[in-house]
Every structure is written in structure tokens, then in C-alpha cells.
N, C-alpha and C positions, 0 to 999 in steps of 0.2 A: 883141281876143280872140285875137291871133295873133302869130307871130314876124315882124317886119318884114323885108323883104329888104334886101340891101345891107350894107355894113360897119358895125360898131358906131361910135357917135359917138366913142368913145375907142378906136379900133382899135389904135393902137400900144401903149397901155398894157395893153389886154386881151390882145393877142398875147404881150406879155412875161410876163403873169401865167399864160397857158395853156401855154406851151411846155414848162415843166418837169413838167407835170401827168401827161402820158401815162406817163412813166417811174414816177412815184410811185404811180399807181393801177394800174399793170400792165395786166392784161387786163380789168379791171372795166369800164372805159369808155375809148373812143378819144377822140382830141383833138377830132374834129369834133363829137362829141356833147356834150363839155364846153363847147365853144365856143358851141353852140346854146343850152345851159342858161344860160350866163353872159350872152350877148347878149340873150336874152329878158328876163332880169330888168333889164338895164341899159337897154334901149331901148323895151320894149312900153309902149304908152299906159296900160295898166291898172296896171302896176307903177310907172310914173313918177308917176301921179296919186296912187296910194296912199302912196308916199313923200312927196309934197307934203302930203297930209292928216296924216301922222305929224308933219311939220314944223310944221304949224299947231298941232296939239295941244301939241307941246313948247314952243312959244312962249308958251303960256298958263301954263306951270309957272314958279314963281318961283325954284326951286332945282333943281339936278341932283344926281346921286349915282351909286350902282351900279345898273346895268340889265342885264337878260337878255333877249335876243331869241330866243324859242322858235320852232322851225320856220324858222330864219333862211335856209335855202337857201344862196345865194352871198353873203349879207351885205348886201343893199341897204338894208334898214331898219336894220341895225346901224350902217352908216356914217352914216345920218341922226342916229342917237342920238349918235355920237361928234362930229358936226359941231356939235350943240347942247350939248356939254360934258359928256355922260354918259360914265361909265366903263363901257362896254358890252362884253359878251361875246355872240358868236353860239352858239346851240346848235341842233343838227340831228341827227336819227337816222340820216340817210343817210351813206355813206362819202364821198360827193362833195363835199357842201357845206362841211364844215369845212376840207377840204384847200384848196379854192378860197379860202375866207375867209383862211386863214393866208398863202396866196400873196399876197393883197392887203393883208396887214398887219393883218388883223382878228383879235383873239383868238377862238378858237373851240373848242368842246367837242362831241364826239360823244357823245350820251347819250340815254337813254329819258326822255321828258318825264314819265312816272309815277314816276320815280326820279331826280329832279334831284340832281346831285352838288354841291349848294349848301348852306351852312350855314343852319340855321333863323333867320328873322327878320334876314337879312343884306342884303336888297336894298330899293331904293327905288322900283324900277319894273320890270315885266314886260310885254313885248309879245308877243302871240300873234296874228299876222295870218294868217288863212286856214290855220290849223293844227288846230284843234279837231275840225273836220269829217272829218278823216283818221283819227281813232282811235275805236275802239269804246268805250274807257273815258274819255270826255271828263270825267266827273265826277272820276276819279282825278287827271287833269292839273290841273283847277282847285283841287283840295285841295292838291296839291303846290305850285302857285303861291302859294296863301295861306300855306302853311308857310314858304316862303323870303322872303316879303315882311315888312318891318317893319309894325306896325299903322300904318294911314294910308297905306301904300305903294300906288302906282297900278298898276292892271291895265288895259291897252289891248287890246281884242279886236276882231277882224274875222272874220266868218264868211259864207258864202253862205246866203241865206234863201229861203223860200217853197218848200215841197214841190212846189208846183204847177209850178215850173220845173225839176224833176227831168228829166234827159235822159241820152242816151248819153254826153254830156260828163262828167257827174258820175261815171259808171261807168268811163270811160276814165281819169280822174285820180284814182280810188279814193277818192271821197267816201263817207263812211258815211251822211251825212244832209245835208239842207238844213234850217236851223232856222226855226221861227216865233219871233216876238218873245216869246211866252210861255215857250217852251222854253228860249230863251237866258236870259231873266230868271230862271227857276227854276234853271238851272244855275250861274249866276254868284251870285246872291243867296242861294241855298241852300247856298253853301259859304263863308259868313262874309264876303261882300262887300257893300258899299253901292254901288248903281249910281247915279251922278250924272247920267249921260246915256246914251240909246240912240237911235240915229238911222239912217236908211236912206241907202244910197249906190247909185250906178249906177241912178238912177230914170229919167233921160231915155231911156236906151236899153233900158229893160226891155221895152217892147213889141216892139222889133225882136229882142231877145235870145230872147223867147218863141217868136216865129215861127221864127227861125233854128234854134234847137235842137230844135224839133220835127222837123226834117228831118235832124238830124245823125246820123251813124253812129258817131262817135267824138269825140275831143277837139275842142274849139272853138279850139285853139291851133294853127291852120294859118297859112300864110304870107300876109301882106298887103303891099301896096306901101308905101313910105315915105309916099306921098301919103294913103292911107287911114289909115295909123297917125297922121298928123298930124291928119286930120279928126276921127277918133274921140277923139283927145286933147283937141281944142278942145271937142268936145261935152261930155265928161266934166268938163272944167274949169268949164263953166258952172254946175255944181251948187254951186260955191264961193259963188256970188253970188245964186242963186235960192232962194226959200223952199220947197224940195222934200224937205227931210230927214224929213218925217213921212209922205210919200207912199210907197206900196209900191215897193221896189227890188229889186235882185238880191243886195244884201249888207246886213248890219247891222253897225254899229260900236257898241261899248260903251266907256265910261270908268267905271271902278269903283275903290273904295278898300278895302283890307283892313281888316276889323274886328278889334278884339282878341279873342283866343281864350285860354281858360284851359286848353286841352288841347293845346297844341302839343308835339310830339315833337321833342326836340333831338337831331339825328342827326349824328354826326361826318361831316365831309366826305369823309374817305377811305373810310368804310364805304359811303357812297352811291355813290361812284365805282366801287367794286368790286362792288356788288351786281349780280347778273345778272338775276333776275326774268324776266318774260315781256313781249314786245312786245304792243302793242294788238291785233294781228292774230292773236294765238295762236302767234307764232313765237318761238323762243328769241332772247333778245337777244344779238347777236353782240358779239364783243370790240370795244370802241370804238377809234377812231383817237385815241389818248391825247393830250390837250393837255400842255403842260409843267406840271408839278405846282404851280409858283408861280401859275398862272392861278387856281386854286381860292383860294389865299391872297389874291390881288389883289382878288377879288370881295368877300371879307370885310373886307380892310383898306380898300377904298374906301368902304365904308359905315360903317366904324367910326370 
């Protein structure tokens, strides 16, 4: 639940990635803050196991294609998609994430998830891990995901669950909600998706999590030692082998397929990219850190 102390596992590679960023981002974020963000995603037990779960899911798919990772942050899940043969692009609303992704050689777009700069019915897979809980208009995001997916395209979702676990941590990381299974089912299936599977995650540590967060005054992402990080990683990995996926957990995962729709709006890629609109929190959408124009074409070409 926290940033482990000590250097990143791939410290030399990470440092080479981060050195140019302070100049590129100017005063927006200093290098030490970027390093903390990137190291958290690379090394934290929670992120590591989440990437392993994504890999398990991808191994069950018989084909690959064009994929979009929404709320990609520094691109950890996007790299997993690439490792399994997907032509994947990272998308994040922040100014920081896409810059880090590009420095790591990951195609990245800065955009609003309610206005995806992607052609209609052009993707085979969309991943949205721990993203929907951050936006007020989660329904609009899911509708956009359905628009950009081909019929039968897959949608992989992870969200924090159980409103009883709501704590200062959720407020500190700007969650809008924790989902119930019924709420998540309604959100996904109500927007032209067939849910093939829904299951719980972070089940074994849920009792400890509930007690710990009762006393928290802020985010749960504080420092832990490498030893604690290893122990927690070992505990969460046990869930791969134990029959606990139907028990109450701290997160819910969904695998769904896009159903055909007769009312899809065909939106040109350029117009979506230039659309300003409003962000989920009611703020004006800032000018994005623009990707190379051919990245939009690549997404369509890969699925064509």
C-alpha cells in the first residue's frame, strides 16, 4: 500500500528515463516527484501483482490487435500489453504520465477519457484499471469505450469496491466512489457490454486494510521497507491459487465484450482530438501534450 524504500529494481534504466524530464515539464513537477511516481508503479507490490493479473488475462486471449490503456499513468500496464503482442497506446489525462511513457518508448496520448481521440470501432481491447472511480462521469467514459471498440472487443476493468471501506485514503487520492458489484454491473452492462466475468481481488488483506484505513488521515501510499513490500507481495500472490475470487475484497475486476450497436456515431479522429469539452471534475480540459499525429493513424491501421 506504499512506496518501498530503496532504489528501483531497474535504477539505471529509470534514471536515464527521468533525467530529461525536469526540463521538459518545466516547473510543473520536479525530478524527485517524478522519480517517486515512476518508482511506485515499477516496484510497489500492488502494482506488480496487478500487472501479473493483466498478463494472466492476456494469456487466455487467442489473438492480439490494437489496444488502448486508459488511465495509464507511467505505462506499466501498457508495457504488459506490448509484451503480449498488442499494438498498445497509453492514454492519461495528466501532463506527467504521457511524457514519462514517451521517454520509455511507449506511444502515449494525453486526452480526456470522455472524448477519446480514437476512431469508432477501431480497437480490439481497452484496459481501464483503477481509473473509473476518479471521474464523476464514469457512464460517459464507458460509452466512449464502447464506441471505440469493435463488436466483440474486450474491455478489462478494475475498480476499488465496497463503500464500507471508504476512508481518508479515498479522499486523498481523489476517488469519487467505491463500487458495489451491482453498481459496476449496471455501469458496464448498461452500456452495451456483456460481462463474461466479475471477480474480487485483494481479498486476503481486506480485514487488515479495513482496520488500517479506519485510522488513516491521508493516502495509504506511504513508505514501507523492501521487506514489507516483499511480504505483502507474497500474500497477494496467494490469491492466484486460492478459491477466494467470490469473497469480499478491496477491488473488483471485470472482463466484458462490446455488443453490437446500431447507433454508433462515427467521429473523425482529428475532430475528437481537437474537441475541448469539460473534464470530469468540472474543470476546462487543458491543451493536451500532443502525440505525434501518426499515432492516431497507427491505432486505426493496427486494427484494420
